All heavy atoms as an XYZ file, in Angstrom:
904
protein
N       0.852     -1.197      0.001
C       0.000     -0.001      0.000
C       0.886      1.244     -0.003
O       1.772      1.372      0.826
C      -0.898     -0.038      1.242
C      -1.801      1.147      1.338
C      -2.667      1.064      2.588
C      -3.322      2.398      2.760
N      -3.671      2.729      4.102
N       0.627      2.145     -0.930
C       1.424      3.370     -1.022
C       0.988      4.358      0.048
O      -0.199      4.484      0.332
C       1.233      4.034     -2.390
C       2.188      3.551     -3.451
S       3.892      3.675     -2.952
C       4.530      4.646     -4.261
N       1.948      5.078      0.620
C       1.594      6.103      1.608
C       0.933      7.288      0.917
O       1.080      7.455     -0.294
C       2.947      6.504      2.192
C       3.921      6.170      1.117
C       3.375      4.961      0.398
N       0.215      8.091      1.664
C      -0.425      9.250      1.033
C       0.622     10.255      0.557
O       1.576     10.540      1.279
C      -1.289      9.839      2.149
C      -0.696      9.317      3.408
C      -0.045      8.012      3.091
N       0.452     10.766     -0.653
C       1.421     11.739     -1.170
C       1.126     13.137     -0.661
O       0.014     13.434     -0.227
C       1.213     11.660     -2.676
C      -0.231     11.305     -2.814
C      -0.548     10.409     -1.640
N       2.125     13.955     -0.706
C       1.923     15.388     -0.471
C       2.803     16.121     -1.459
O       3.725     15.550     -2.019
C       2.264     15.764      0.960
O       3.637     15.582      1.210
N       2.514     17.383     -1.663
C       3.266     18.141     -2.654
C       3.181     19.607     -2.324
O       2.295     20.028     -1.583
C       2.705     17.879     -4.060
N       4.087     20.380     -2.898
C       3.987     21.810     -2.715
C       5.186     22.575     -3.203
O       6.274     22.049     -3.369
N       4.951     23.856     -3.423
C       6.007     24.786     -3.804
C       6.846     25.059     -2.559
O       6.316     25.251     -1.468
C       5.396     26.097     -4.348
C       6.467     27.145     -4.569
C       4.624     25.841     -5.625
N       8.146     25.065     -2.726
C       9.043     25.368     -1.613
C       9.083     26.873     -1.402
O       9.746     27.596     -2.132
C      10.445     24.811     -1.903
C      10.465     23.305     -1.985
C      10.014     22.672     -0.686
O      10.719     22.692      0.310
N       8.809     22.125     -0.671
N       8.321     27.350     -0.407
C       8.173     28.798     -0.209
C       9.477     29.490      0.144
O       9.651     30.657     -0.170
C       7.119     29.091      0.861
C       5.710     28.915      0.328
O       5.486     28.968     -0.877
N       4.762     28.702      1.207
N      10.412     28.773      0.792
C      11.670     29.445      1.128
C      12.470     29.798     -0.119
O      13.385     30.590     -0.065
C      12.499     28.608      2.118
C      13.049     27.314      1.549
C      12.124     26.135      1.759
O      10.932     26.296      1.861
N      12.683     24.937      1.802
N      12.081     29.209     -1.256
C      12.751     29.515     -2.527
C      12.120     30.720     -3.233
O      12.632     31.178     -4.243
C      12.667     28.306     -3.469
C      13.209     27.028     -2.908
C      14.715     26.980     -2.855
O      15.398     27.732     -3.543
N      15.252     26.122     -2.030
N      10.983     31.186     -2.721
C      10.247     32.257     -3.392
C      10.327     33.555     -2.617
O      10.430     33.543     -1.386
C       8.754     31.884     -3.498
C       8.371     30.726     -4.402
C       6.875     30.469     -4.293
C       8.748     30.998     -5.840
N      10.206     34.701     -3.302
C      10.045     35.965     -2.576
C       8.768     35.889     -1.729
O       7.786     35.269     -2.154
C       9.890     37.002     -3.694
C      10.394     36.350     -4.932
C      10.220     34.867     -4.741
N       8.751     36.489     -0.536
C       7.588     36.388      0.355
C       6.257     36.775     -0.308
O       5.234     36.182      0.000
C       7.929     37.337      1.500
C       9.427     37.383      1.516
C       9.850     37.223      0.076
N       6.282     37.720     -1.234
C       5.030     38.132     -1.874
C       4.426     37.019     -2.726
O       3.271     37.101     -3.130
C       5.228     39.390     -2.715
C       5.982     39.152     -4.009
S       6.089     40.585     -5.094
C       6.905     41.775     -4.074
N       5.192     35.964     -2.987
C       4.684     34.868     -3.813
C       4.212     33.670     -2.989
O       3.859     32.634     -3.565
C       5.751     34.429     -4.822
C       6.087     35.443     -5.908
C       7.124     34.874     -6.867
C       4.855     35.872     -6.675
N       4.194     33.787     -1.657
C       3.757     32.653     -0.831
C       2.330     32.228     -1.168
O       2.048     31.042     -1.328
C       3.895     32.968      0.651
C       5.337     32.937      1.111
O       6.213     32.453      0.401
N       5.598     33.469      2.280
N       1.409     33.181     -1.250
C       0.010     32.855     -1.571
C      -0.074     32.265     -2.970
O      -0.793     31.303     -3.214
C      -0.855     34.114     -1.467
C      -2.299     33.885     -1.879
S      -3.200     32.843     -0.721
C      -3.481     34.034      0.566
N       0.674     32.838     -3.906
C       0.715     32.309     -5.275
C       1.199     30.860     -5.267
O       0.654     30.015     -5.966
C       1.604     33.205     -6.135
C       1.791     32.704     -7.531
C       0.947     32.874     -8.593
C       2.894     31.930     -8.027
N       1.458     32.269     -9.708
C       2.651     31.683     -9.387
C       4.060     31.440     -7.453
C       3.524     30.954    -10.180
C       4.942     30.725     -8.244
C       4.669     30.486     -9.592
N       2.217     30.572     -4.457
C       2.746     29.205     -4.357
C       1.676     28.225     -3.902
O       1.590     27.095     -4.401
N       0.831     28.629     -2.951
C      -0.257     27.754     -2.499
C      -1.289     27.553     -3.608
O      -1.855     26.468     -3.756
C      -0.902     28.326     -1.236
C       0.010     28.177     -0.014
C      -0.704     28.477      1.278
N      -1.038     29.888      1.458
C      -0.191     30.815      1.906
N       1.051     30.472      2.229
N      -0.570     32.068      2.050
N      -1.516     28.596     -4.417
C      -2.444     28.462     -5.545
C      -1.893     27.483     -6.584
O      -2.643     26.672     -7.142
C      -2.696     29.826     -6.198
C      -3.463     30.781     -5.323
C      -3.478     32.200     -5.898
O      -2.671     32.563     -6.745
N      -4.422     33.004     -5.417
N      -0.592     27.554     -6.819
C       0.049     26.625     -7.757
C      -0.119     25.195     -7.239
O      -0.465     24.286     -7.991
C       1.535     26.974     -7.956
C       2.278     25.859     -8.699
C       1.682     28.299     -8.694
N       0.108     25.006     -5.949
C      -0.025     23.673     -5.356
C      -1.437     23.119     -5.551
O      -1.617     21.976     -5.964
C       0.315     23.736     -3.867
C       0.180     22.397     -3.162
C       0.548     22.495     -1.701
O       1.174     23.442     -1.265
N       0.147     21.514     -0.939
N      -2.450     23.947     -5.299
C      -3.834     23.495     -5.470
C      -4.131     23.156     -6.929
O      -4.930     22.269     -7.217
C      -4.810     24.559     -4.968
C      -4.928     24.575     -3.460
C      -6.132     25.360     -2.990
N      -6.052     26.779     -3.313
C      -5.476     27.693     -2.543
N      -4.919     27.355     -1.390
N      -5.461     28.964     -2.910
N      -3.478     23.851     -7.843
C      -3.712     23.602     -9.278
C      -3.013     22.303     -9.729
O      -3.560     21.554    -10.532
C      -3.175     24.800    -10.080
C      -3.436     24.735    -11.567
C      -4.798     25.295    -11.938
C      -5.178     25.040    -13.365
N      -4.777     26.043    -14.307
N      -1.817     22.022     -9.181
C      -1.026     20.876     -9.644
C      -1.490     19.558     -9.014
O      -1.536     18.530     -9.695
C       0.476     21.116     -9.363
C       1.299     19.854     -9.616
C       1.000     22.267    -10.219
N      -1.814     19.576     -7.733
C      -2.088     18.331     -6.993
C      -3.061     17.377     -7.682
O      -2.793     16.187     -7.738
C      -2.584     18.642     -5.579
C      -1.457     18.886     -4.619
C      -1.945     19.160     -3.198
O      -3.117     19.554     -3.014
O      -1.153     18.960     -2.274
N      -4.192     17.847     -8.220
C      -5.133     16.899     -8.833
C      -4.574     16.163    -10.052
O      -5.101     15.133    -10.446
C      -6.326     17.762     -9.242
C      -6.189     19.036     -8.490
C      -4.738     19.212     -8.208
N      -3.518     16.699    -10.649
C      -2.950     16.100    -11.859
C      -1.903     15.023    -11.554
O      -1.452     14.335    -12.455
C      -2.320     17.169    -12.758
C      -3.339     18.084    -13.376
C      -3.650     19.306    -12.788
C      -3.993     17.725    -14.551
C      -4.586     20.148    -13.357
C      -4.940     18.557    -15.125
C      -5.236     19.771    -14.516
O      -6.170     20.603    -15.078
N      -1.497     14.900    -10.293
C      -0.416     13.970     -9.977
C      -0.948     12.576     -9.728
O      -1.753     12.365     -8.826
C       0.367     14.454     -8.770
C       1.590     13.632     -8.483
C       2.381     12.991     -9.399
C       2.161     13.350     -7.210
N       3.411     12.349     -8.769
C       3.308     12.549     -7.431
C       1.827     13.705     -5.917
C       4.105     12.092     -6.387
C       2.632     13.249     -4.877
C       3.752     12.462     -5.120
N      -0.497     11.645    -10.546
C      -0.827     10.228    -10.388
C       0.467      9.474    -10.104
O       1.395      9.529    -10.904
C      -1.455      9.683    -11.678
C      -2.729     10.397    -12.085
C      -3.867     10.137    -11.129
O      -4.051      9.026    -10.652
N      -4.628     11.177    -10.801
N       0.527      8.789     -8.979
C       1.725      8.006     -8.663
C       1.704      6.751     -9.514
O       0.724      5.996     -9.481
C       1.763      7.640     -7.173
C       1.781      8.917     -6.329
C       2.990      6.785     -6.866
C       1.597      8.673     -4.853
N       2.764      6.516    -10.301
C       2.777      5.331    -11.157
C       2.883      4.048    -10.323
O       3.492      4.056     -9.253
C       4.015      5.537    -12.036
C       4.866      6.507    -11.305
C       3.956      7.336    -10.438
N       2.296      2.993    -10.818
C       2.375      1.709    -10.130
C       3.796      1.156    -10.140
O       4.582      1.447    -11.047
N       4.115      0.382     -9.129
C       5.411     -0.290     -9.089
C       6.560      0.544     -8.575
O       7.702      0.075     -8.571
N       6.324      1.757     -8.126
C       7.400      2.591     -7.592
C       7.778      2.082     -6.203
O       6.909      1.895     -5.354
C       6.982      4.071     -7.529
C       8.023      4.899     -6.800
C       6.765      4.621     -8.923
N       9.043      1.833     -6.015
C       9.523      1.377     -4.707
C       9.727      2.572     -3.798
O      10.301      3.573     -4.215
C      10.853      0.620     -4.863
C      10.746     -0.636     -5.708
C       9.825     -1.674     -5.084
O       9.926     -1.985     -3.906
N       8.901     -2.193     -5.877
N       9.277      2.458     -2.555
C       9.460      3.537     -1.593
C      10.852      3.398     -0.995
O      11.075      2.660     -0.047
C       8.380      3.481     -0.516
C       8.359      4.664      0.438
C       8.134      5.972     -0.302
C       7.273      4.480      1.484
N      11.810      4.087     -1.617
C      13.195      4.067     -1.148
C      13.531      5.466     -0.670
O      12.807      6.419     -0.971
C      14.151      3.703     -2.310
O      14.086      4.737     -3.286
C      13.790      2.370     -2.941
N      14.646      5.631      0.068
C      15.028      6.988      0.481
C      15.152      7.946     -0.697
O      14.796      9.114     -0.589
C      16.365      6.777      1.187
C      16.293      5.381      1.704
C      15.505      4.617      0.657
N      15.618      7.455     -1.849
C      15.782      8.317     -3.028
C      14.442      8.736     -3.611
O      14.324      9.776     -4.227
C      16.601      7.612     -4.112
C      18.032      7.352     -3.743
C      18.193      6.134     -2.836
O      17.368      5.199     -2.898
O      19.150      6.147     -2.035
N      13.419      7.875     -3.462
C      12.121      8.147     -4.075
C      11.135      8.854     -3.144
O       9.999      9.066     -3.515
C      11.480      6.836     -4.556
C      12.148      6.296     -5.796
O      12.803      7.029     -6.528
N      12.020      5.019     -6.021
N      11.554      9.185     -1.943
C      10.616      9.833     -1.007
C      10.265     11.261     -1.428
O       9.175     11.721     -1.146
C      11.188      9.863      0.408
C      11.167      8.514      1.047
C      11.660      8.589      2.470
N      11.950      7.256      2.935
C      11.053      6.417      3.418
N       9.806      6.774      3.496
N      11.394      5.213      3.820
N      11.194     11.939     -2.064
C      10.939     13.306     -2.516
C      11.426     13.480     -3.938
O      12.536     13.097     -4.270
C      11.663     14.333     -1.634
C      10.974     14.625     -0.359
C      11.513     15.875      0.310
O      12.497     16.471     -0.163
O      10.929     16.241      1.331
N      10.565     14.050     -4.761
C      10.935     14.388     -6.133
C      10.897     15.906     -6.227
O       9.866     16.521     -5.983
C       9.959     13.770     -7.151
C      10.403     14.127     -8.574
C       9.870     12.278     -6.970
N      12.036     16.474     -6.559
C      12.137     17.930     -6.676
C      12.106     18.303     -8.147
O      12.942     17.845     -8.927
C      13.455     18.383     -6.040
C      13.387     19.724     -5.404
C      14.685     20.037     -4.672
O      15.734     20.106     -5.298
N      14.597     20.242     -3.380
N      11.113     19.114     -8.511
C      10.972     19.555     -9.899
C      11.265     21.054     -9.937
O      10.697     21.820     -9.163
C       9.541     19.306    -10.429
C       9.124     17.843    -10.232
C       9.423     19.741    -11.880
C       9.873     16.850    -11.076
N      12.161     21.440    -10.818
C      12.525     22.852    -10.971
C      12.026     23.323    -12.326
O      12.218     22.636    -13.328
C      14.050     23.029    -10.869
O      14.493     22.463     -9.630
C      14.442     24.492    -10.915
N      11.374     24.485    -12.321
C      10.883     25.037    -13.584
C      10.759     26.551    -13.468
O      10.767     27.122    -12.398
C       9.531     24.412    -13.975
C       8.425     24.597    -12.969
C       7.522     25.648    -13.063
C       8.264     23.694    -11.934
C       6.500     25.800    -12.148
C       7.238     23.838    -11.012
C       6.360     24.891    -11.114
N      10.669     27.178    -14.635
C      10.449     28.624    -14.734
C       9.039     28.858    -15.206
O       8.549     28.150    -16.084
C      11.440     29.258    -15.705
C      12.830     29.336    -15.170
C      13.800     28.383    -15.295
C      13.411     30.413    -14.444
N      14.944     28.812    -14.670
C      14.742     30.053    -14.146
C      12.925     31.652    -14.013
C      15.589     30.883    -13.434
C      13.786     32.485    -13.304
C      15.096     32.099    -13.018
N       8.392     29.864    -14.639
C       7.035     30.219    -15.042
C       7.010     31.700    -15.418
O       7.674     32.518    -14.783
C       6.015     29.867    -13.925
C       6.235     30.679    -12.678
C       4.596     30.027    -14.408
N       6.290     32.003    -16.497
C       6.149     33.391    -16.932
C       5.017     34.094    -16.203
O       4.250     33.471    -15.476
N       4.911     35.387    -16.421
C       3.869     36.188    -15.750
C       2.471     35.620    -15.979
O       1.604     35.717    -15.140
C       3.899     37.631    -16.262
C       5.113     38.434    -15.762
C       4.818     39.910    -15.716
N       3.817     40.225    -14.706
C       4.072     40.387    -13.401
N       5.295     40.243    -12.948
N       3.108     40.685    -12.567
N       2.256     35.033    -17.168
C       0.928     34.515    -17.520
C       0.637     33.141    -16.953
O      -0.434     32.576    -17.209
C       0.777     34.488    -19.040
C       1.818     33.609    -19.726
O       2.704     33.031    -19.043
O       1.752     33.489    -20.963
N       1.588     32.567    -16.203
C       1.379     31.252    -15.617
C       1.783     30.100    -16.519
O       1.606     28.934    -16.159
N       2.334     30.396    -17.687
C       2.767     29.337    -18.598
C       4.236     28.977    -18.313
O       5.035     29.839    -17.943
C       2.625     29.775    -20.057
C       1.168     30.011    -20.476
S       0.071     28.576    -20.248
C       0.667     27.507    -21.562
N       4.543     27.711    -18.490
C       5.913     27.258    -18.277
C       6.835     27.832    -19.335
O       6.460     27.975    -20.495
C       5.989     25.734    -18.336
C       5.230     24.965    -17.261
C       5.380     23.468    -17.492
C       5.714     25.340    -15.875
N       8.046     28.155    -18.914
C       9.099     28.592    -19.831
C      10.111     27.451    -19.886
O      10.927     27.282    -18.991
C       9.754     29.874    -19.305
C       8.809     31.058    -19.056
C       9.546     32.204    -18.386
C       8.159     31.507    -20.348
N      10.027     26.640    -20.897
C      10.904     25.487    -20.997
C      10.318     24.285    -20.283
O       9.201     24.313    -19.754
N      11.096     23.198    -20.267
C      10.645     21.934    -19.709
C      11.068     21.825    -18.246
O      12.220     22.097    -17.903
C      11.268     20.787    -20.520
C      10.875     19.401    -20.076
C       9.420     19.053    -20.374
O       8.729     19.757    -21.098
N       8.958     17.974    -19.783
N      10.158     21.437    -17.346
C      10.555     21.206    -15.955
C      11.572     20.067    -15.866
O      11.558     19.149    -16.687
C       9.240     20.791    -15.276
C       8.158     21.264    -16.182
C       8.734     21.230    -17.563
N      12.462     20.146    -14.878
C      13.460     19.098    -14.687
C      13.345     18.523    -13.286
O      13.017     19.225    -12.328
C      14.897     19.633    -14.882
O      15.106     20.720    -13.977
C      15.110     20.114    -16.307
N      13.607     17.222    -13.182
C      13.529     16.507    -11.898
C      14.927     16.221    -11.381
O      15.877     16.107    -12.162
C      12.776     15.188    -12.088
N      15.030     16.092    -10.043
C      16.312     15.652     -9.489
C      16.613     14.249    -10.021
O      15.718     13.427    -10.178
C      16.324     15.709     -7.955
C      15.130     15.024     -7.303
O      14.032     14.999     -7.841
N      15.341     14.479     -6.130
N      17.862     14.005    -10.326
C      18.248     12.834    -11.112
C      18.175     11.511    -10.363
O      18.115     10.467    -10.983
C      19.666     13.037    -11.644
N      18.141     11.532     -9.032
C      18.294     10.284     -8.290
C      17.007      9.499     -8.119
O      17.017      8.424     -7.536
C      18.893     10.584     -6.921
O      18.008     11.420     -6.190
N      15.885      9.997     -8.612
C      14.613      9.318     -8.367
C      14.237      8.381     -9.502
O      14.766      8.476    -10.613
C      13.460     10.324     -8.136
C      13.749     11.200     -6.939
C      13.192     11.163     -9.349
N      13.310      7.486     -9.224
C      12.741      6.573    -10.201
C      12.246      7.373    -11.409
O      11.544      8.374    -11.244
C      11.585      5.829     -9.520
C      10.901      4.847    -10.447
O      10.026      5.283    -11.230
O      11.252      3.666    -10.385
N      12.606      6.950    -12.608
C      12.277      7.745    -13.799
C      10.772      7.846    -14.027
O      10.276      8.882    -14.463
C      12.986      7.195    -15.028
O      12.589      5.855    -15.260
N      10.020      6.784    -13.749
C       8.563      6.846    -13.925
C       7.943      7.819    -12.931
O       7.019      8.564    -13.261
C       7.949      5.453    -13.755
N       8.462      7.829    -11.715
C       7.971      8.749    -10.698
C       8.288     10.186    -11.093
O       7.430     11.073    -11.022
C       8.578      8.415     -9.338
C       8.123      9.246     -8.151
C       6.621      9.128     -7.946
C       8.866      8.818     -6.891
N       9.518     10.429    -11.552
C       9.915     11.766    -11.988
C       9.037     12.237    -13.141
O       8.562     13.377    -13.147
C      11.391     11.779    -12.391
N       8.785     11.356    -14.103
C       7.959     11.709    -15.256
C       6.539     12.060    -14.808
O       5.941     13.007    -15.316
C       7.935     10.568    -16.273
C       7.133     10.840    -17.544
C       7.696     12.029    -18.310
C       7.093      9.604    -18.424
N       5.990     11.321    -13.843
C       4.630     11.609    -13.375
C       4.559     12.985    -12.732
O       3.551     13.696    -12.866
C       4.152     10.531    -12.397
O       4.754     10.671    -11.121
N       5.606     13.398    -12.045
C       5.643     14.709    -11.399
C       5.757     15.817    -12.442
O       5.047     16.834    -12.360
C       6.800     14.786    -10.410
S       6.645     13.612     -9.038
N       6.638     15.638    -13.415
C       6.781     16.622    -14.492
C       5.465     16.751    -15.249
O       5.002     17.866    -15.528
C       7.943     16.234    -15.439
C       7.903     17.059    -16.727
C       9.287     16.409    -14.739
N       4.823     15.617    -15.555
C       3.547     15.640    -16.278
C       2.482     16.391    -15.508
O       1.670     17.113    -16.090
C       3.064     14.227    -16.578
C       3.527     13.653    -17.881
C       3.379     14.577    -19.064
O       4.374     14.888    -19.705
N       2.195     15.046    -19.376
N       2.440     16.239    -14.181
C       1.443     16.938    -13.368
C       1.587     18.445    -13.547
O       0.594     19.160    -13.695
C       1.590     16.547    -11.901
N       2.818     18.930    -13.538
C       3.052     20.375    -13.682
C       2.693     20.830    -15.101
O       2.017     21.839    -15.270
C       4.503     20.721    -13.304
C       4.668     20.518    -11.788
C       4.858     22.142    -13.720
C       6.068     20.549    -11.286
N       3.105     20.065    -16.104
C       2.796     20.418    -17.487
C       1.278     20.424    -17.709
O       0.726     21.352    -18.306
C       3.503     19.445    -18.464
C       3.004     19.633    -19.882
C       5.019     19.654    -18.400
N       0.588     19.409    -17.200
C      -0.858     19.279    -17.401
C      -1.651     20.343    -16.652
O      -2.795     20.627    -17.029
C      -1.339     17.903    -16.998
C      -0.830     16.811    -17.920
O      -0.361     17.079    -19.021
N      -0.883     15.575    -17.457
N      -1.085     20.916    -15.603
C      -1.797     21.918    -14.805
C      -1.751     23.310    -15.436
O      -2.367     24.230    -14.908
C      -1.196     21.980    -13.400
N      -1.056     23.459    -16.546
C      -0.988     24.761    -17.200
C      -2.343     25.200    -17.724
O      -3.102     24.344    -18.164
C      -0.018     24.712    -18.388
C       1.417     24.609    -18.008
C       2.276     24.700    -19.243
O       2.773     25.765    -19.570
N       2.459     23.592    -19.940
N      -2.619     26.506    -17.736
C      -1.756     27.542    -17.168
C      -1.840     27.543    -15.646
O      -2.901     27.342    -15.067
C      -2.319     28.836    -17.748
C      -3.773     28.529    -17.984
C      -3.827     27.054    -18.326
N      -0.692     27.758    -15.022
C      -0.644     27.948    -13.582
C      -1.198     29.340    -13.279
O      -1.365     30.155    -14.196
C       0.794     27.797    -13.087
C       1.426     26.413    -13.347
C       2.903     26.429    -13.000
C       0.694     25.333    -12.577
N      -1.484     29.642    -12.015
C      -1.951     30.996    -11.713
C      -0.944     32.039    -12.211
O       0.263     31.824    -12.105
C      -2.042     31.015    -10.190
C      -2.201     29.579     -9.807
C      -1.419     28.796    -10.823
N      -1.424     33.142    -12.771
C      -0.493     34.194    -13.214
C       0.239     34.794    -12.007
O      -0.294     34.787    -10.891
C      -1.383     35.224    -13.892
C      -2.765     34.923    -13.442
C      -2.813     33.491    -13.017
N       1.448     35.258    -12.248
C       2.194     35.908    -11.170
C       1.441     37.161    -10.730
O       0.819     37.837    -11.552
C       3.605     36.259    -11.659
C       4.533     35.047    -11.896
C       5.769     35.462    -12.660
C       4.893     34.388    -10.584
N       1.462     37.478     -9.423
C       0.702     38.634     -8.945
C       1.214     39.946     -9.530
O       2.386     40.073     -9.881
C       0.910     38.598     -7.430
C       1.901     37.549     -7.137
C       2.157     36.762     -8.376
N       0.314     40.921     -9.631
C       0.660     42.217    -10.214
C       1.802     42.903     -9.483
O       2.646     43.561    -10.098
C      -0.559     43.141    -10.214
C      -1.705     42.708    -11.134
C      -2.901     43.628    -10.952
C      -1.248     42.689    -12.594
N       1.870     42.731     -8.133
C       2.915     43.416     -7.370
C       4.301     42.788     -7.551
O       5.311     43.343     -7.148
C       2.552     43.485     -5.880
C       2.441     42.153     -5.178
C       1.045     41.557     -5.235
O       0.210     41.984     -6.062
O       0.781     40.627     -4.459
N       4.352     41.602     -8.178
C       5.640     40.961     -8.475
C       6.235     41.654     -9.690
O       5.600     41.759    -10.733
C       5.437     39.472     -8.740
C       6.722     38.748     -9.038
C       7.650     38.507     -8.047
C       6.991     38.328    -10.331
C       8.845     37.839     -8.342
C       8.173     37.652    -10.628
C       9.098     37.420     -9.615
N       7.476     42.158     -9.555
C       8.047     42.996    -10.613
C       8.707     42.217    -11.741
O       8.845     42.740    -12.835
C       9.040     44.035    -10.031
C       8.321     45.029     -9.154
C      10.163     43.359     -9.278
N       9.121     40.993    -11.503
C       9.825     40.244    -12.537
C       8.912     39.757    -13.637
O       7.692     39.759    -13.502
N       9.508     39.306    -14.747
C       8.700     38.772    -15.838
C       8.640     37.253    -15.799
O       7.956     36.626    -16.592
C       9.198     39.257    -17.202
C      10.627     38.846    -17.486
O      11.325     38.370    -16.568
O      11.057     39.004    -18.644
N       9.401     36.635    -14.874
C       9.391     35.183    -14.715
C       9.900     34.845    -13.314
O      10.542     35.669    -12.652
C      10.243     34.503    -15.776
C      11.708     34.871    -15.687
C      12.478     34.312    -16.856
N      13.886     34.630    -16.691
C      14.870     33.874    -17.112
N      14.613     32.742    -17.733
N      16.117     34.230    -16.925
N       9.606     33.610    -12.879
C      10.039     33.175    -11.557
C      10.436     31.706    -11.643
O       9.734     30.894    -12.236
C       8.909     33.347    -10.532
C       9.227     32.809     -9.153
C      10.394     33.516     -8.490
O      10.473     34.733     -8.490
N      11.308     32.744     -7.902
N      11.571     31.380    -11.023
C      11.952     29.981    -10.918
C      11.220     29.375     -9.726
O      11.106     29.994     -8.662
C      13.461     29.829    -10.732
C      13.867     28.359    -10.751
C      15.368     28.168    -10.647
O      16.035     28.886     -9.919
N      15.893     27.206    -11.371
N      10.717     28.162     -9.913
C       9.956     27.480     -8.872
C      10.595     26.118     -8.619
O      10.977     25.413     -9.546
C       8.486     27.281     -9.319
C       7.682     26.544     -8.253
C       7.841     28.625     -9.641
N      10.722     25.777     -7.335
C      11.130     24.430     -6.931
C       9.896     23.804     -6.285
O       9.414     24.291     -5.263
C      12.313     24.461     -5.953
C      12.653     23.045     -5.499
C      13.521     25.128     -6.601
N       9.382     22.761     -6.908
C       8.168     22.099     -6.446
C       8.570     20.718     -5.972
O       9.241     19.986     -6.689
C       7.177     22.003     -7.603
C       5.764     21.691     -7.194
C       4.784     22.668     -7.166
C       5.401     20.399     -6.822
C       3.489     22.393     -6.793
C       4.106     20.111     -6.439
C       3.150     21.111     -6.429
O       1.858     20.824     -6.045
N       8.188     20.350     -4.756
C       8.568     19.061     -4.194
C       7.337     18.180     -4.031
O       6.352     18.570     -3.399
C       9.287     19.233     -2.835
C       9.576     17.876     -2.213
C      10.582     20.006     -3.023
N       7.398     17.010     -4.638
C       6.383     15.975     -4.460
C       6.952     15.000     -3.422
O       8.065     14.509     -3.598
C       6.137     15.227     -5.765
C       5.515     16.060     -6.848
C       6.296     16.847     -7.681
C       4.142     16.048     -7.042
C       5.723     17.605     -8.694
C       3.565     16.804     -8.053
C       4.344     17.582     -8.873
N       6.210     14.715     -2.364
C       6.705     13.847     -1.297
C       5.826     12.610     -1.151
O       4.605     12.720     -1.127
C       6.713     14.584      0.039
O       7.563     15.685     -0.001
N       6.480     11.474     -1.063
C       5.798     10.253     -0.672
C       6.093     10.063      0.803
O       7.188      9.664      1.186
C       6.339      9.062     -1.483
C       6.078      9.095     -2.968
C       6.786      7.956     -3.658
C       4.589      9.027     -3.242
N       5.141     10.401      1.648
C       5.370     10.324      3.080
C       5.239      8.895      3.546
O       4.336      8.160      3.105
C       4.382     11.215      3.839
O       3.056     10.856      3.436
C       4.620     12.683      3.529
N       6.128      8.496      4.398
C       6.142      7.104      4.838
C       5.288      6.948      6.099
O       5.771      7.137      7.209
C       7.583      6.660      5.099
C       7.649      5.170      5.402
O       6.616      4.488      5.304
O       8.734      4.700      5.748
N       4.037      6.607      5.910
C       3.172      6.375      7.066
C       3.162      4.900      7.429
O       2.465      4.480      8.337
C       1.743      6.821      6.761
O       1.291      6.111      5.607
C       1.671      8.304      6.488
N       3.959      4.111      6.714
C       3.982      2.686      6.957
C       5.130      2.280      7.889
O       5.369      1.118      8.100
C       4.124      1.931      5.624
C       3.081      2.267      4.565
C       3.351      1.501      3.291
C       1.687      1.962      5.080
N       5.836      3.265      8.420
C       6.966      2.955      9.316
C       6.439      2.243     10.556
O       5.332      2.511     11.026
C       7.676      4.241      9.716
N       7.228      1.322     11.102
C       6.781      0.615     12.305
C       6.481      1.593     13.434
O       7.223      2.558     13.625
C       7.968     -0.285     12.654
C       8.838     -0.310     11.453
C       8.530      0.916     10.647
N       5.432      1.343     14.146
C       5.065      2.199     15.268
C       5.952      1.945     16.466
O       6.821      1.098     16.445
N       5.697      2.663     17.534
C       6.472      2.456     18.735
C       6.826      3.762     19.384
O       6.445      4.822     18.892
N       7.550      3.686     20.452
C       7.921      4.876     21.210
C       8.992      5.671     20.502
O       9.554      5.234     19.494
N       9.289      6.844     21.051
C      10.311      7.690     20.465
C      11.685      7.366     21.025
O      12.668      8.009     20.697
C       9.998      9.178     20.707
O       9.815      9.384     22.094
C       8.747      9.588     19.939
N      11.765      6.355     21.876
C      13.065      5.852     22.271
C      13.557      6.433     23.522
O      14.601      6.280     23.996
């Protein structure tokens, strides 16, 4: 049984004015993420980090990239979720740049760990 997934924009990577925007992006992307069957829950596969650039209009600028150490099917499913969620929310008017780099982390949380005391 796969543990419940979680995902989100890494807010510490964004200017503070984009925190709310980051949560909007997360709500837009999450429904598109399908965990592929057969993925092993290993330390390398617990988190998939996807880096991409987004323009003011919420469209991707180039192809998102995944950290290299994860299962390729899992990485592809994460990239596809971001691509399929386009257009992402447009960047807020008060944001002065014309594009923003985003680091989005998909996490497979391990709720299957053996129970017990904290030691």
